[in-house]
N, C-alpha and C positions, 0 to 999 in steps of 0.2 A: 504494500500500500504506500501511497505517497507520504513522505515524511510529514507534510503539512497536516495530515489527517491524524496525527498521533500525539497531539499535545498533552493529552491526559496521561499518557504512558511514560513520559520522560522521567519523572521522579515522583516521589511521594510528597507532594507539596501540600496536600490537604491533611489536616490532623485526623486521626482515627476518631470514628464516632464513639461517643460515650457508650459503654456496654449497658444494655438494659437488663433489668431483672427478668429475663426470659430464660429459656432452657435449651438443652441440646443433646446428644446421640450415642451410642453403643457401649463397648465393653467397659465395665467399671474398673477393670485392672489398669487400663491405660490412664484413666483419670487419677487413680490413686498415686501414680508416680509424679503427678504434675504439681506445680505451685499454684497459688490462688491468683493467677493472672488472667486477664481476659483473653479468651481464645479467638483466633482469626482464621480465615481461610488460608490454607497452606500454599506456599510459593517457594520455588526452588531454582537454583542453577543446576545445569546438568551434572557438573563435577567441580570444576575450579571456580574461584570467586574473583571479583575485581580486586585491584590493588586498593590498599587503604582499609578503612573501617566502615561498617554500615552506618547509615544515618540514624537519627533518633527514631525509635519505634520500629526499626527494620531488623529482621533476623535473617542472616544468610544461611541457607540450608543447601545441602547437596542431595540431589535426587539419587545419586549412585549409592550413597550410604544410608538412605531411608529404609526403615523397617516399620511394619505395622506395630510390632511389639514395643518398639522404642519411641513411638509417636505419642507425646504427652497430650495432644489435643484430638486424638482419634475419636474419643467419645463425643466430642462436640462437632465433628466434621463429617460424620457418617450419615448419609440419608436414611430415612426410615420408611419411605413410601416407594414401593416397587413401581416400575413403569406400567401404567394402566393401558389396557387395550382400548382402542377407539373404534367408533363406527361413524359412518357418514349418513346423516338423515337426508331426506329430500331437500335440495338446496332452497334457501330462503328467497332467492331471486333467479331469474332466467339466465343470468350471465355468469354466475358462480359455477365453477366446474370442479369435479373430482377426477383424480387420475391423471392430471396434467401438471401444471406448474405447482411447485411447492415453495415454502417460505422458510428461510433461515434468518435468524437475527444474531448479530454480534453486539453484545451489550456489555458495557463497563458499568458495573453496579457501584464501583468505588475504586480508589487507587489500589494498586496491587497489594500493598502491605496493610491496607485498611478496610478489609471486608470482614466485619465481625461475623463470627460463626453462628450467632444466635440473635441477630437483629440488633437494633440500637434504639436509643431513647429519643427518637424523633419520628414524626409522621411524614416528614419530607423525604420520600424515598421513591425510587422507580419501582412501583408496585405493579408490575406487568400483570394484566388480567385477560388480555385477548389471546389466550392460548389456543383457542379453537382454530385459528388460522395459521398457527406455527407448526413447523415440522421438525425444527432443530434449533436449539439455543446454544450459542457459544458464550462461555463466561469469559469475556474479553479482558485482557490485561497482560501484564508483564512489562518490565522495564529494566534497563541496564543497571540501575542503581539498587533495585529491590530484589528482583529475581525474574527469570525468564519463563518459568513454567508455573501456571496458576491453576489450582484445583478449585472447582466450584464449591461454594459453601452449602451446607445442608438445607437451610430454608429454601433456597432457590431450586435445588434439585427436587425437594419434596413437593413444592408447588407445581413445578413443571411435570413431574411424574404423575401427580394426581390428575392432570389434564392430558396425559398420554404423550408428552413431549420429551424426547431425550435431550440431555445436557452434555456438552463437551467442555473439557478443560482446554486451556490455550497454551501452546508452545510458541513463544515469540522470540526469534533470533533477530534483534533489531539491526537496522542499517548502521554503518559505522558513524554516520553523522549524528546518531542518537546513542552513541556509546557502545554499539555492537562490536564484539571481538570475534574474529574468525575462529579463535581457539574454542569458543563455546559451541560452535557448530561441530568442530572436530570432537569435542567432548561428547556431544550427543550421539554421534555416529561411531564412536569407538567400538572396536570388537574385542572379544576375549580370545583365549588361545584356541577355542574351538571354531572361531569364525562367526560366532553369534554376536548379537548386539545387546549387551546387558541392560542398557537404558530403555530399550524397547520393552523388555520384560518388566522393568521397574514401573514404567508408565502404565502398563496393563494391570500390574499388581496394585498400584495406587488407586486407579479408578475402581477396581473391584473392591478394595477395602473401604473406600469412601462411598461407593454406591452410585457413581455417575457413569456416563455412557460412552466415553471415548475421548478423542483428542482432535483438536484443530491444529494442524502443523503449518507454521508460518515462518519460513526460512528466508530472511531478507538481508542477511549480512553479506555484503559483496566481497570480492577478492578471491573467490574459490576457483577451482580448476576442474578438469574432467574427472580426476581421481576423486575429488570431494563429491562431485555430482554422482558418481557411481556409488560411493559409500552412502550417500543420502538415499539413493534409490534402494539399496540393499536394506537400509534401516527401515524405510517406510514399508517395504515389502514384508519384512519380518514383523514390524509393528502391526500391520494390517492382519497378518495371519494369526498372531497371538490374540489380537483384539477380537477377531471374529470367533475364536474358540471360546471367549468369555462373553459373547453377546454384545461386544462393544463396536463402536464405529470410528472411522478415521476420515476427516476431511482435509484435503490438501489445498493450500493457497497458491495461486498462480504468481510465483515470484522467482524462486530458484529454477533454473533450467537444467537439462540433463548434462550440460557441460560445466556445471558448477557455478556459473555466474548468476547474478540476479538481474533478470530482465523481464519485467512484467509484460505478458503477452496480450492480455485482454481477449484471450481466445483459447480454445483447446486446439493444439497443433502439435507438430513433431517435437517441439522444444519441451513440452510438458506432459505429453500423453502417457509416457511411462509412469509418471507419478500418479496421474489420474487412474491408470489401470491398477496401481498398487493400493489405491484408497477406495473408499466408498463413494466419495463425492469430491468435487473441486469447486472452490470459490474462484470465479473468473474476475480478474482485476477490473477496476472501473474504466480502463481504457477501451473497453469493448465498443463496437459499433453494431448497427443492424446487420451489416454483412458478416462481421466476424462471429456474431452470435448465431446467425443462420448456418455458417460453415461449421461452427463448433457443434451445434446440434446434430448436423449431418454426420460429422466425424464420430461423435459418441455412438450413434446408431451403427455406423460401419464397424466400430470396435466391439459391437455386441452389447452395448450399454444403453441405458435410457438417457435421452437428452435432458431429462429432468433431474439427473444427477449432477448437473452443472448449475451452480448458483451464480447468476449474473449480478455483480456487485452494484448496489445503489447506495451512494454516500448521502445519508440524511442527517449527518452530525450537525451541519451548520443551519440547514433550512427546513428540515423535517417535512411536513406535509405541504410546504411551499416549494419544495425542490422540483425543478424542471426535469422530467424523466421522459425518455423515448419509450413509452409503455408498449407501443406496437412492436418494438424490436424483441420484447420478451413475452408479453401476454396480450397479443392482439385480440380485439373483440370479435372479429369476423372470421377467424381461422384458428387452427390448433395453436396452443401455446408453443413457443420456440424453446425456452429454457425455464428453469426455476429462477427465483429471485432471492438475493442475499442482501438484507438491509444492514448497513454498517452504522451502528450507533443510533438506533431509534429512541434511546433514552433522551433524545432532543425534546421529546414531549414534556419532560420535566425540566431539563437543563436550561431551556430558552426562557422559562418563566422568571419573573422577578423574584428576589429573595423572599418577599412576603407571600409567596405562593402557598396555597392551601391544598389539601388532598383533592378537593373538588375541582380546583383549577387544573391540577394535573390530569385527572380523569377526563375532563372536558377536552383537553388537548389530545390525550391518548385515544379517546373515542373518535375524534376527528381524523387521526392518523389511520386507524385500523378499519373504521366503518365508513368514513367518507362524510361529505358535507351534509347529507340528509340525516345523519345520525340514526339511520334505520335501515338495516340490511335487507328488509323486505321491500323497500322502495328506494333503490339507489338513485342518486342524482347523476344522470348520464352526461351532464354538462360540466361536471366537476373536473378541473384539470388534474387534480390528484386522484389517480385511480387506486383507491384504497383496496387492500386485500379482500375485504368483504364483497367487493364487486366481482372478483375473478376467482376466488378460492372458496369452495364449499366448506362450511364450518363442520367441525367434528365434535363428538361428545364422548364421555366415558361413563355416563350414567346408565348402567346396565345391570345393576344388582340391588336387591332389597336386603337390608335396609339402606336407604339413602336419605341424607339430610344435609341442609345448608342453612346457615344463618347469614349468608351473603357477606361474609368476612373477606375483605380484599387483601388482608395481610398488613394493614397499617391503620392507625386511627389516632384520634385526639384524646380518647379516653378508652377504658375497657369496661364493658357492660356484661352483667350476668342477670338474666331474667328481667331485663329492662332497667336495672339499677346500676349506677356507676359504682364499680368496686375498685377502680384506680383512675385517678384524674391525670395520670402521666401520659404524654404522647409516646407512641411506640411504633416500631415496624418489626415484623417477623413473617416473612413470606411463607414459612412452613405451616403457619396457622391459616393460610388462605383456604377458603372452601372451593369445591368445584362450583364454578360460577356459570351463569347463563351464557351460552355460546353466541346468541344473537342479541346484541345490545345496540338499540332496543327495538324489537319488532313490535310495533303498535298498530292495531287494526281498529279503525273507527271511520264512520261516515262524517264525523264532525271535526272539530279542532283537535289537533294532536296535542296531548299534554306533554310536559317535560318529564322524562324518566331518567333518573340518575342514581348512582350510589351516593348516599348521603351520610355525613359523619357527625351531624348534630345530635343524633340519637340512634340507638340500636337496641335490639333484643339481647344479643350476645355478641361478643367480639367488639368490633369498632365501627361497623357500618350497617346500614339497612338500605332497602330500595324505596325511593321516594317517587310517587306519582303526583304531579302538581299541575293543575290546569282547570279549565272551565268544565270539562266533561259534558259538553252540550249534547253529545250522543254517547251511547254505550261504547266503552273502550275495552278491547281485548289486548292484554299484554302477554306475549309469549314468554315463558320462563325457561323451560328445559326441553330439549329433545332427548328422549329416553328410550330404553328398551327394557322395561320393567315388567316382569310377569305378574299377572293378577291371580290371586287366590281368594277363597271365600273370606279370609281373614285380613286382606289388604285394606289399609286405610291410608288416607292422606291427611296430614296435619298442616295447617297454616297458622302462623302467628302474625298478627297485624294490628294496626291502630289507625284511627281516623283523627287527624290533627285539626282539620278545618272542613266545613261543609258537612254533608251527610251523604252516604253512598250505600247502595245495595251491592253486595259482594257475592260472586259466584266462582267456584273452582271450575276451571276448564280442563277437561280430560279428553284426550284423543286416543282411541284404540286402533287407529290405522294411520298410515302415512298420508300426506296430502296427495291429491290426484296427479299433480304435476308441480314442477319447480315454480316457486313464486306464489303458490296458492296457500291458503290458510289450512292448518290442520282441521280435520273434521271433529270439532270439539263437541262434547256433551257437557252441559252446564249444571252444576250442583250447587244450590244456594247455601250460604253461610249466614250465621247470625252476625249482626252489625257489631255487637260487643261494646264494651266501654273501657277505655284505656287499652293497654296491651291485652289482646284476646287470642286464645288458641282454640281453633275449631278442628274437630276430628271428624273426618268425612269417610264413612265406609263406601267402597266402590260397589255397592249393591247393584246388581243388574248388569254390571260390566264384566267382560271376560276377555281372555287373550292376553294382550300386551299393551301396556301404556306406552304410546309413542311420543306423546307431547303433553306437557303440563303448562297451564297458564292461569290467569285470572281475568274475569270480566267485571268491570266496574260500571255501575249506572248511577249517576248522581241524582239524588232527590232534592238536594239543595247545594248550591255551589257558590263560589269556586271551591275545589276540593284539594286538600293535601292529605294523601293516604300513604302510609308506609307499610312495607312488608318486611317483617323481621326474621322469619324462618319458614322453612318448608321441610317436610319429612314424609317419606313413603315407607311404611313398615307393616309388619304383621304383629306379633306379640311384642310388647315393650321388653327391653333387655337392659341390664346393668352390668358393666364390666367388673371383672375381678380386680382386686387391689394389686399394686406393685408390691415389692418386698425389699427388705434389707437396705433401706435408705441409709446413707451415711455421708458424713462430711469427709471428703478426701483431701482437702487442703484448706488452710485458713490463713489469712493475713489481715489482722485488724477487722475491718468491716467488710472484707471481701472473702467469699467462700466458694469452693467448688463442692458440689454435691453429686452423688450418683446413686442409682438404685437398680434393682433387677426388674426386668420387664414383667408387666402383668400378663397372665396367660390370655390367649384369645385376641380378638381384634381390638385395637386401640387407635382412636383418632389422634390423641395427643395426651400429654400429662399436664396437669395444672399444679401450681405451687402457691400455697398461701402461708402466711405467718399467723400463728395463733397468739393473740395479744393477751396481756394479763387480765383484761376485763372480760375475756371470753369471746370477743369478736374476732373475725378473721380479716386479714388484709391480703388482697390479691397481689402476687409478686410476678407471675409470668406463666407461660405455657410453652410447650415444645413437643415435637414428635420424638425427640431423642430421649436418652436415659441418663442425662447428666445436665447439670445446671451451674452457671456461674452467676453469682449475686454479688453486688457491690453497693457501697454506701449504706450498709446496715449499721444501726446504732442500738444500744440497749434502751428499752423503754424505762420509764420511771420505776426505780426499785427492782428492775428485772435482773436476776442473776444469770439466766440462761434464756436464749431465744428458742422457740419451738416452731418447727416448720412441718407442714403437712403436704404430702405428695399424693395426688389422686390420678387414677386412669380415667380418661374421658372417652366414652364410646362413640360410635357413629351417630347415634341419636342424641348426643350431648348429655347423656346420663353419666353420672360420676360414681366412681367406686368409693368404698370406704377409704379413709386415709391411712397412709403409713407415715409415722412421725419420726422426725430426727431432731435432736437437741444440740444446740451450740452454746457452750458455757463461755460467758464473756471474761 
């Protein structure tokens, strides 16, 4: 990539986020060896380090010497959610396609050395939610001064996996203008006495231990020769073979050529096809043109590969949804797509906003980027110069098993809510707590004025956000929520939790037991009335008289007095209620003043996440955080008045947000 596109990666110039009282991941034994310091996403050099000493807050690590057993932060960095299977419902519009162009995003969630393992104490975060259009996420980063190999943190992997999206770590060998050293490339591709590539095996082992899905290989350090190019090809070939055996993926970036030099081609051609053949995909540099993409797609097919295994790079770091793009070169409207699309730095949707930005500001910009100017994938604006993914990619869903529940938690918030009550007034982010979210945001069907539909952070039933419908509602409004494949039995019920803040409205649950007849048409809903309720209300609706499979869920709102402000706090599809078993053997594994590391054994059975509370001397509980992992870092703790020891409670939280009995751990001050 052009050096001008890499300003964030040069050095760790931004201070690390303050660690939040949230939680994080796997074997207790690894945490036991650690000190009470905040864990971060891991980053490495292949083998040798730069001259001098690392900057403040930076730890230089060697991938060659890494072991899972010796990793003090393994418990915080291991994902807890397996990659979910996805299905493609009937598209929301007539232009969105399945089986053609795919979407990859290269996202920098923070500086290389400053990606907290368990979220941070701010709501200002790139809380990606439009997973339905994504096929691959690259955890972008790496810099000469911090480390070249960046492993994704657990919250992002958990959120992506919940929506069926694989996540790749990044290997960045920077240009010499940005501190790159050719020795680091040679370190990466070194061989042992048997001719194998030990760092290829290390990369695969690291991804397996942490639970992410492979690597993006970006070799841009110039000065190489044919021997180095040959060694790199051997390395990528072995990396790809080892990765495939573990269910991992490799994407090659169009930079180094087979002769070892760095020369961005903007195409698949003889200079890089060997690397493409050794990998699963290739990111085509931004220098592409309509003709080079056309020839690249043809060449991929001639090589026995899919043209959609080529990601045509689109640089949106500077201008986001105002970027001028030759869409017809990649995803023409009137013919088959030519290649897939790789978005470089779509976190522009957050970064371009002023420092006073709110979560609502971010989601408005992010919806504009992924859905388009109409903000409704069921009626795209064909005159919009920004051809948003919702216009040309069919959305996908992972909602295919009962029980299913969502409280529309986006993974960040201004406060934390439990049963409609604020239990922490601290801002936070932790993408691992993000729910499976509606894939079509927002498909609204009405003969009248369309209301505004948004994720709202001013109030919630649980977590940090709810869905707010705000408008005149001069005609009935149907809001599509989830495309599903949920089997119906005699015991199946749907629960909705909702509240009317202004006006009055009749509420109906919308249930479709068949797919729409064609793309762009509404699901064939059956409407089941609910009580209006007072304050936060939960209605339990048996699916009596329905059979087969639930293919879509939504709500129909009919105003009886307006304008209306109505919010949806939760939805669940279940049979019998269930409560998870408790975790066990909670213990403090390291302590340093008001900073603690905790770990516990997993609860048996399915667990959505674990919640942590502090039991205060007056008998009340204070919410501290939650995570899918089995370890927690807490900081800023102080004794309460007259308190000799602090008591903490860890609970398992199930799919239906029911909580287990607590396991208690005590810390003596």
